[in-house]
Structures are given as structure tokens and as C-alpha cells.
MDTraj code that builds the backbone (N, CA, C; nanometers):
import mdtraj as md
import numpy as np

residues = "MET LYS PHE ASN PHE LYS LYS VAL THR THR LEU ALA ILE ALA LEU PHE ALA ILE SER SER ILE LYS ALA GLN SER ALA GLU ILE THR ASP SER VAL LEU VAL ASN GLY ASN CYS GLY MET CYS LYS SER ALA ILE GLU LYS SER ALA LYS GLU ALA GLY ALA SER TYR ALA SER TRP ASP LYS LYS THR LYS VAL LEU ASN LEU LYS PHE ASP PRO ALA SER THR SER GLN GLU GLN ILE GLU LYS LYS VAL ALA ALA ARG GLY TYR ASP THR GLN ASN PHE LYS ALA THR ASP GLU ALA TYR GLU LYS LEU SER ALA CYS CYS HIS TYR ASP ARG LYS SER THR ILE PHE GLU LYS GLN".split()
xyz = np.array([
    [0.0842, -0.1181, 0.0000],
    [0.0000, 0.0000, 0.0000],
    [0.0886, 0.1243, 0.0000],
    [0.0531, 0.2190, -0.0807],
    [0.1308, 0.3393, -0.0998],
    [0.0877, 0.4476, -0.0006],
    [0.1837, 0.5218, 0.0556],
    [0.1563, 0.6321, 0.1487],
    [0.1045, 0.7517, 0.0689],
    [-0.0126, 0.8013, 0.1056],
    [-0.0716, 0.9135, 0.0353],
    [-0.0743, 1.0335, 0.1293],
    [0.0202, 1.1227, 0.1142],
    [0.0363, 1.2392, 0.2022],
    [-0.0873, 1.3286, 0.1999],
    [-0.1456, 1.3480, 0.0843],
    [-0.2621, 1.4354, 0.0717],
    [-0.3811, 1.3812, 0.1520],
    [-0.4066, 1.2516, 0.1448],
    [-0.5177, 1.1920, 0.2187],
    [-0.4942, 1.1981, 0.3699],
    [-0.3723, 1.1725, 0.4126],
    [-0.3402, 1.1767, 0.5551],
    [-0.3550, 1.3190, 0.6081],
    [-0.3087, 1.4163, 0.5337],
    [-0.3202, 1.5570, 0.5746],
    [-0.4668, 1.5991, 0.5831],
    [-0.5452, 1.5613, 0.4844],
    [-0.6881, 1.5938, 0.4845],
    [-0.7582, 1.5299, 0.6041],
    [-0.7269, 1.4068, 0.6335],
    [-0.7852, 1.3372, 0.7480],
    [-0.7462, 1.4062, 0.8794],
    [-0.6207, 1.4445, 0.8916],
    [-0.5738, 1.5129, 1.0132],
    [-0.6454, 1.6460, 1.0327],
    [-0.6636, 1.7207, 0.9260],
    [-0.7336, 1.8498, 0.9337],
    [-0.8792, 1.8278, 0.9724],
    [-0.9423, 1.7286, 0.9151],
    [-1.0823, 1.6989, 0.9469],
    [-1.0978, 1.6600, 1.0938],
    [-1.0105, 1.5761, 1.1442],
    [-1.0163, 1.5365, 1.2853],
    [-0.9942, 1.6552, 1.3778],
    [-0.9016, 1.7417, 1.3437],
    [-0.8765, 1.8616, 1.4239],
    [-0.9991, 1.9520, 1.4258],
    [-1.0628, 1.9704, 1.3102],
    [-1.1821, 2.0554, 1.3017],
    [-1.2957, 1.9980, 1.3846],
    [-1.3155, 1.8683, 1.3777],
    [-1.4223, 1.8039, 1.4554],
    [-1.3969, 1.8190, 1.6047],
    [-1.2734, 1.7995, 1.6478],
    [-1.2428, 1.8126, 1.7911],
    [-1.2573, 1.9571, 1.8370],
    [-1.2261, 2.0536, 1.7517],
    [-1.2426, 2.1950, 1.7870],
    [-1.3902, 2.2300, 1.8020],
    [-1.4721, 2.1817, 1.7119],
    [-1.6164, 2.2079, 1.7190],
    [-1.6742, 2.1440, 1.8447],
    [-1.6340, 2.0234, 1.8760],
    [-1.6837, 1.9540, 1.9947],
    [-1.6432, 2.0297, 2.1212],
    [-1.5200, 2.0797, 2.1268],
    [-1.4724, 2.1534, 2.2445],
    [-1.5498, 2.2831, 2.2626],
    [-1.5811, 2.3509, 2.1541],
    [-1.6552, 2.4757, 2.1634],
    [-1.7981, 2.4524, 2.2105],
    [-1.8584, 2.3459, 2.1672],
    [-1.9970, 2.3212, 2.2029],
    [-2.0117, 2.2772, 2.3482],
    [-1.9022, 2.2400, 2.4135],
    [-1.9079, 2.1964, 2.5527],
    [-1.9231, 2.3157, 2.6470],
    [-1.8997, 2.4357, 2.5992],
    [-1.9085, 2.5549, 2.6838],
    [-2.0543, 2.5866, 2.7163],
    [-2.0778, 2.6237, 2.8420],
    [-2.2122, 2.6564, 2.8905],
    [-2.2278, 2.8072, 2.9003],
    [-2.3445, 2.8561, 2.8644],
    [-2.3804, 2.9966, 2.8828],
    [-2.4837, 3.0013, 2.9945],
    [-2.4616, 3.0885, 3.0920],
    [-2.5504, 3.0963, 3.2065],
    [-2.5538, 3.2399, 3.2578],
    [-2.6466, 3.2674, 3.3489],
    [-2.6518, 3.3998, 3.4114],
    [-2.6813, 3.3839, 3.5602],
    [-2.6294, 3.4792, 3.6370],
    [-2.6379, 3.4761, 3.7828],
    [-2.6659, 3.6175, 3.8319],
    [-2.7514, 3.6298, 3.9326],
    [-2.7736, 3.7607, 3.9945],
    [-2.6630, 3.7881, 4.0954],
    [-2.6064, 3.9096, 4.0893],
    [-2.4985, 3.9494, 4.1797],
    [-2.5232, 4.0928, 4.2243],
    [-2.5215, 4.1166, 4.3557],
    [-2.5354, 4.2524, 4.4082],
    [-2.4093, 4.3338, 4.3820],
    [-2.4271, 4.4608, 4.3559],
    [-2.3172, 4.5534, 4.3329],
    [-2.3743, 4.6890, 4.2977],
    [-2.2873, 4.7904, 4.2874],
    [-2.3340, 4.9270, 4.2642],
    [-2.2727, 4.9988, 4.1451],
    [-2.1436, 4.9806, 4.1227],
    [-2.0727, 5.0759, 4.0356],
    [-1.9782, 5.0068, 3.9377],
    [-1.9020, 5.0890, 3.8695],
    [-1.8043, 5.0392, 3.7738],
    [-1.6941, 4.9584, 3.8395],
    [-1.6563, 4.9960, 3.9615],
    [-1.5560, 4.9172, 4.0343],
    [-1.6114, 4.7786, 4.0661],
    [-1.7380, 4.7739, 4.1021],
    [-1.8041, 4.6450, 4.1276],
    [-1.8002, 4.5601, 4.0008],
    [-1.8358, 4.6204, 3.8889],
    [-1.8375, 4.5503, 3.7604],
    [-1.7022, 4.4860, 3.7333],
    [-1.5965, 4.5646, 3.7482],
    [-1.4616, 4.5124, 3.7228],
    [-1.4271, 4.3974, 3.8165],
    [-1.4563, 4.4141, 3.9449],
    [-1.4225, 4.3117, 4.0444],
    [-1.5037, 4.1845, 4.0246],
    [-1.6314, 4.1985, 3.9958],
    [-1.7188, 4.0822, 3.9755],
    [-1.6731, 4.0038, 3.8525],
    [-1.6504, 4.0735, 3.7428],
    [-1.6086, 4.0074, 3.6195],
    [-1.4716, 3.9418, 3.6353],
    [-1.3797, 4.0104, 3.7023],
    [-1.2452, 3.9547, 3.7246],
    [-1.2542, 3.8285, 3.8100],
    [-1.3348, 3.8324, 3.9149],
    [-1.3508, 3.7147, 4.0016],
    [-1.4075, 3.5965, 3.9244],
    [-1.5057, 3.6223, 3.8411],
    [-1.5664, 3.5154, 3.7611],
    [-1.4629, 3.4529, 3.6673],
    [-1.3825, 3.5352, 3.6050],
    [-1.2797, 3.4840, 3.5135],
    [-1.1706, 3.4088, 3.5896],
    [-1.1355, 3.4566, 3.7094],
    [-1.0377, 3.3854, 3.7922],
    [-1.0899, 3.2473, 3.8309],
    [-1.2212, 3.2341, 3.8424],
    [-1.2829, 3.1061, 3.8780],
    [-1.2997, 3.0143, 3.7574],
    [-1.2631, 3.0625, 3.6392],
    [-1.2664, 2.9769, 3.5210],
    [-1.3622, 3.0162, 3.4111],
    [-1.4349, 3.1250, 3.4274],
    [-1.5250, 3.1692, 3.3202],
    [-1.4422, 3.2199, 3.2021],
    [-1.4811, 3.1828, 3.0827],
    [-1.4130, 3.2343, 2.9635],
    [-1.4709, 3.3702, 2.9237],
    [-1.5925, 3.3977, 2.9709],
    [-1.6599, 3.5244, 2.9441],
    [-1.7405, 3.5604, 3.0675],
    [-1.7338, 3.6882, 3.1071],
    [-1.8121, 3.7366, 3.2204],
    [-1.8457, 3.8831, 3.1959],
    [-1.9747, 3.9164, 3.2023],
    [-2.0186, 4.0540, 3.1839],
    [-2.1333, 4.0815, 3.2809],
    [-2.1093, 4.1761, 3.3740],
    [-2.2087, 4.2119, 3.4756],
    [-2.2752, 4.3431, 3.4390],
    [-2.4087, 4.3488, 3.4495],
    [-2.4853, 4.4688, 3.4188],
    [-2.5271, 4.5368, 3.5491],
    [-2.4874, 4.6616, 3.5642],
    [-2.5139, 4.7381, 3.6865],
    [-2.6637, 4.7552, 3.7137],
    [-2.7427, 4.7769, 3.6112],
    [-2.8864, 4.8017, 3.6302],
    [-2.9636, 4.6743, 3.6637],
    [-2.9381, 4.5689, 3.5903],
    [-3.0135, 4.4450, 3.6101],
    [-2.9522, 4.3549, 3.7169],
    [-2.8247, 4.3785, 3.7507],
    [-2.7489, 4.2971, 3.8479],
    [-2.7245, 4.1553, 3.7959],
    [-2.7308, 4.1376, 3.6646],
    [-2.7120, 4.0059, 3.6041],
    [-2.5685, 3.9914, 3.5549],
    [-2.5072, 3.8805, 3.5950],
    [-2.3744, 3.8432, 3.5472],
    [-2.3932, 3.7329, 3.4436],
    [-2.3630, 3.7651, 3.3188],
    [-2.3710, 3.6670, 3.2108],
    [-2.2365, 3.5970, 3.2001],
    [-2.2417, 3.4646, 3.1880],
    [-2.1207, 3.3825, 3.1925],
    [-2.1137, 3.2839, 3.0770],
    [-1.9912, 3.2481, 3.0429],
    [-1.9625, 3.1333, 2.9578],
    [-1.8484, 3.0601, 3.0264],
    [-1.8628, 2.9274, 3.0374],
    [-1.7565, 2.8499, 3.1007],
    [-1.7628, 2.7049, 3.0551],
    [-1.6498, 2.6383, 3.0701],
    [-1.6391, 2.4968, 3.0361],
    [-1.6676, 2.4166, 3.1625],
    [-1.7742, 2.3377, 3.1638],
    [-1.8093, 2.2620, 3.2847],
    [-1.7052, 2.1562, 3.3225],
    [-1.6138, 2.1265, 3.2336],
    [-1.5069, 2.0318, 3.2663],
    [-1.4023, 2.0956, 3.3569],
    [-1.3971, 2.2297, 3.3572],
    [-1.2946, 2.2969, 3.4373],
    [-1.3497, 2.3821, 3.5514],
    [-1.4776, 2.4183, 3.5479],
    [-1.5368, 2.4974, 3.6551],
    [-1.6881, 2.4781, 3.6548],
    [-1.7562, 2.5460, 3.7461],
    [-1.9022, 2.5360, 3.7537],
    [-1.9591, 2.6712, 3.7947],
    [-2.0906, 2.6848, 3.7795],
    [-2.1558, 2.8077, 3.8242],
    [-2.1330, 2.8254, 3.9740],
    [-2.1405, 2.7167, 4.0480],
    [-2.1192, 2.7227, 4.1929],
    [-1.9804, 2.7760, 4.2271],
    [-1.8769, 2.7257, 4.1609],
    [-1.7401, 2.7724, 4.1863],
    [-1.7263, 2.9206, 4.1526],
    [-1.7888, 2.9615, 4.0443],
    [-1.7818, 3.1017, 4.0037],
    [-1.8516, 3.1896, 4.1071],
    [-1.9726, 3.1490, 4.1488],
    [-2.0451, 3.2265, 4.2497],
    [-1.9684, 3.2343, 4.3816],
    [-1.9065, 3.1257, 4.4222],
    [-1.8291, 3.1264, 4.5465],
    [-1.7122, 3.2239, 4.5378],
    [-1.6472, 3.2302, 4.4238],
    [-1.5339, 3.3216, 4.4042],
    [-1.5814, 3.4669, 4.4087],
    [-1.6948, 3.4951, 4.3469],
    [-1.7515, 3.6302, 4.3479],
    [-1.7915, 3.6683, 4.4910],
    [-1.8538, 3.5760, 4.5634],
    [-1.8936, 3.6016, 4.7019],
    [-1.7708, 3.6215, 4.7909],
    [-1.6650, 3.5478, 4.7648],
    [-1.5417, 3.5632, 4.8427],
    [-1.4820, 3.7026, 4.8237],
    [-1.5113, 3.7641, 4.7111],
    [-1.4630, 3.8999, 4.6824],
    [-1.5463, 4.0048, 4.7550],
    [-1.6662, 3.9666, 4.8052],
    [-1.7490, 4.0597, 4.8819],
    [-1.8859, 4.0873, 4.8242],
    [-1.9200, 4.0176, 4.7156],
    [-2.0468, 4.0430, 4.6476],
    [-2.1428, 3.9261, 4.6657],
    [-2.2611, 3.9531, 4.7206],
    [-2.3632, 3.8491, 4.7368],
    [-2.4130, 3.8060, 4.5997],
    [-2.4265, 3.6743, 4.5815],
    [-2.4839, 3.6207, 4.4587],
    [-2.6185, 3.5589, 4.4936],
    [-2.6872, 3.5088, 4.3944],
    [-2.8203, 3.4523, 4.4194],
    [-2.8148, 3.3288, 4.5077],
    [-2.6995, 3.2616, 4.5148],
    [-2.6893, 3.1396, 4.5939],
    [-2.5883, 3.1441, 4.7082],
    [-2.5018, 3.2454, 4.7097],
    [-2.3977, 3.2542, 4.8119],
    [-2.3860, 3.3962, 4.8647],
    [-2.3845, 3.4079, 4.9965],
    [-2.3696, 3.5390, 5.0595],
    [-2.2227, 3.5599, 5.0946],
    [-2.1730, 3.6782, 5.0650],
    [-2.0361, 3.7137, 5.1004],
    [-2.0232, 3.7225, 5.2522],
    [-1.9055, 3.6923, 5.3026],
    [-1.8833, 3.7095, 5.4462],
    [-1.8853, 3.8585, 5.4781],
    [-1.9158, 3.8909, 5.6025],
    [-1.9137, 4.0315, 5.6446],
    [-1.7749, 4.0906, 5.6271],
    [-1.6712, 4.0106, 5.6527],
    [-1.5325, 4.0584, 5.6387],
    [-1.5016, 4.0948, 5.4936],
    [-1.5434, 4.0095, 5.4005],
    [-1.5187, 4.0372, 5.2581],
    [-1.5970, 4.1599, 5.2137],
    [-1.7227, 4.1709, 5.2584],
    [-1.8064, 4.2856, 5.2230],
    [-1.7438, 4.4152, 5.2752],
    [-1.6951, 4.4147, 5.3976],
    [-1.6361, 4.5354, 5.4585],
    [-1.5084, 4.5805, 5.3883],
    [-1.4407, 4.4901, 5.3195],
    [-1.3184, 4.5248, 5.2467],
    [-1.3472, 4.6010, 5.1167],
    [-1.4739, 4.5974, 5.0726],
    [-1.5099, 4.6699, 4.9501],
    [-1.4982, 4.8197, 4.9717],
    [-1.4724, 4.8929, 4.8650],
    [-1.4709, 5.0398, 4.8715],
    [-1.6085, 5.0886, 4.9132],
    [-1.6140, 5.2072, 4.9704],
    [-1.7405, 5.2627, 5.0209],
    [-1.8482, 5.2682, 4.9121],
    [-1.8097, 5.3036, 4.7908],
    [-1.9086, 5.3132, 4.6828],
    [-1.9649, 5.1766, 4.6436],
    [-1.8958, 5.0716, 4.6816],
    [-1.9385, 4.9360, 4.6471],
    [-2.0281, 4.8743, 4.7536],
    [-2.0481, 4.9423, 4.8651],
    [-2.1321, 4.8884, 4.9723],
    [-2.2793, 4.9010, 4.9334],
    [-2.3332, 4.7934, 4.8814],
    [-2.4734, 4.7857, 4.8446],
    [-2.5544, 4.7567, 4.9705],
    [-2.6836, 4.7776, 4.9648],
    [-2.7714, 4.7538, 5.0789],
    [-2.7953, 4.6039, 5.0927],
    [-2.7365, 4.5429, 5.1933],
    [-2.7487, 4.3989, 5.2139],
    [-2.8810, 4.3602, 5.2795],
    [-2.9501, 4.4576, 5.3371],
    [-3.0758, 4.4270, 5.4050],
    [-3.1889, 4.4053, 5.3063],
    [-3.1908, 4.4810, 5.1991],
    [-3.2949, 4.4610, 5.0972],
    [-3.2314, 4.3901, 4.9789],
    [-3.2402, 4.2608, 4.9813],
    [-3.1757, 4.1794, 4.8805],
    [-3.2572, 4.1747, 4.7507],
    [-3.1875, 4.1552, 4.6398],
    [-3.2544, 4.1446, 4.5099],
    [-3.2931, 4.0004, 4.4816],
    [-3.2531, 3.9103, 4.5699],
    [-3.2736, 3.7695, 4.5446],
    [-3.3886, 3.7139, 4.6262],
    [-3.4626, 3.6269, 4.5635],
    [-3.5690, 3.5539, 4.6325],
    [-3.5500, 3.4070, 4.6054],
    [-3.5374, 3.3289, 4.7088],
    [-3.5256, 3.1836, 4.6928],
    [-3.6591, 3.1283, 4.6463],
    [-3.6581, 3.0459, 4.5487],
    [-3.7814, 2.9903, 4.4942],
    [-3.7971, 2.8475, 4.5385],
])
top = md.Topology()
chain = top.add_chain()
for i, resn in enumerate(residues, 1):
    res = top.add_residue(resn, chain, resSeq=i)
    for name in ("N", "CA", "C"):
        top.add_atom(name, md.element.get_by_symbol(name[0]), res)
traj = md.Trajectory(xyz[None], top)
């Protein structure tokens, strides 16, 4: 049997393309409610989410929604929320410690008594 370089190269490219498509489709898109007030909050919340493994994180100041994309093989919504809460921001499922909240800048101190979250 003769070695056919063109066929082997085509097969290798096809396998690479299939594995790339499969890897991309494994990413999850989700959203989480997170308390915060300002642009500094936005930066800190998004940075914390990315440190926890999110490939994309965008927090909206008005809606308090953090939109996420992440690979469930490397992180989870729970891990991301815990990281954000550890930074001082209450999420829909995890409350920040008082110590973490107190470390936030004064402009970032949201009203913790009137929460935006309701457990269903």
C-alpha cells in the first residue's frame, strides 16, 4: 500500500476541526444575579468570575445580572459564584462574608438588608 500524504493531511485536518467544534460546544452559557453598585463592582465581579474559570463574564449594573460562559469540565456556576462572594459580592446562591463585604470600597457597599434575590 502506498503512502498518500494528501489523504493523511486531509484526514488530520478533518479530525482537528471536529475536535475543535466539539470543544466549543461543551461551553455553557448561564446567568447569575450578583449585588453591586458601580463600575468598580463591575470590574471586580467580572475579574472574580474569570479567575474562577469563566471564559466570558459581563455584569450589568442596572439588572445585576452576570452573564457567563464556562467549560463545565474545568469549573461550575457554583465555583464562580463562590469566588464572586469571596470577593465581597452576594450572589443569588452565596452570601459574602461580612469581612469580605467590609473590604469593599465605600461606593461598592450595596444595601445587604434589601436583597434582590428571592429563593424559589
